[in-house]
N, C-alpha and C positions, 0 to 999 in steps of 0.2 A: 428612501434605502435604493439604490441602482441598483439592475440585476447583475453586473459585477457583482457588488457588492458584499447582496444578500446567496447569487451562489460562494461568492469563499468563504464568509458564515458558515453557512451549511455545511463546507468541502469541512474547515474547521472543527467544529463541532464534528462530526462525524471521523476525523483522526482523530481527535481528543477521547474519544467514546472508544477507537479502536487502539486510542494505547493505556488507556484505564486495562480493557480487557485484557491485552497484552501482557501487561503487569501481572493483572490477574492467576493470570496461566505461566506465571513466573521468568518467562522474556525478559530482560536487559534493555529499555530502547538508549541506544548508543547515536539516535542522529533523527532528524524529522525534517522534513522538504530540504533534503539535498539537491541542491539546482549546480549542474555542468551544462554545455555547451548540445549535448545532447538529447539533455531532458531532468525531468524531475522525479524522485525518489518520495513519498511520504513518511516511509519508515522502515528506522534500521534499526534494528533486534537481534540479539545475541543471544538462541538459545540451543544447549543442552552442545553440540557438533557443526551446527549452524550458524553464519550469518543469514539473515533472513532483511530481505529487499521485497517490504509489501506494499503496493498499491491499493490504495482506499476506496473505497467507492458509495458515496450517501446518496439515498434517492428516496422518494417521499411512498407513503403506503400505499399513496391509488397510483404510481410510475406502473406501465406494462410488462417493464423487462428486472429481472433481476439486476441489481445491481454492478456484481461482475460479467455479467453480460455488455457492457459496456469497454471494457479490459481485449480490444480484440487484436489477432496479429500486430499492427501496427506500433499501438499502445506499449505494446508487451517488447519488441524492437527496442525501443529508447528507454525503457525501463530496464533492458540486459546490457543496455552502451553505455547508461545513466550507472551502473553496478560494476560494470567493469571498470569506467573511472572511479569508481571510488576507492577499488579495491586498487588500483593503483595506487593511492593516495592513502591511501590507509592497510600495511601489511598486516595478511590474519593466516591462520593454520585452521579458518575455520572453513567452511562446503558452505559457499551460496544456496540459497533457496529463493525461491521466486514463489511468494505465498500473496495472496487476495481478501481483501476484510471485509466484505458487505456490513457497510450499516444502514436501516430503514429507524425514520421517521415518519415521524403524524408531525403532518407538517400545518394540522390547526392548533394541537397546545405544542408543537416543538418537540415533543421524548422523544424517547430513541426504542423505537419495538422492538429493533433484534440488534445483532451483531454475531454476523455468519465469518468464519475464520474457514480458507479455502488454502492446506497449506500443499505448499509442490504445485500447485496451483498451473503454472506453466515453465518450462525450461529454455536453455537455446541451444537451436539446432542444428546440430552438424558435430565440429571441432569443440571440444570438451577443455581443449590445454588451454586457453585463455584464460583459466579460472585453478 
């Protein structure tokens, strides 16, 4: 398996675990891997008064950093812009929220060790009137 395919497979495993986790918490998943010119959103879900744009980060138990550490300001801006594009295409009265879901797995067995959900992990700076 080449490196890109392996990373893609690990990412898919993490997104599947995150989707299952959200559904178990009562979220309604309305989309996965939404792509536009500015980026991608891993999972889009509805919950209570929110439309949740979730970034899923999957790392092995041996990783030095928490998975969420990889959602830096540059990545956040891409997600926010992609969310804006999604909202232009899909009218809703729900309040947007940006979450990060950290998935940790055992790289020897491939078993998911933990799923941590960071609600309202980041937000758009400045003018919120775009939403």
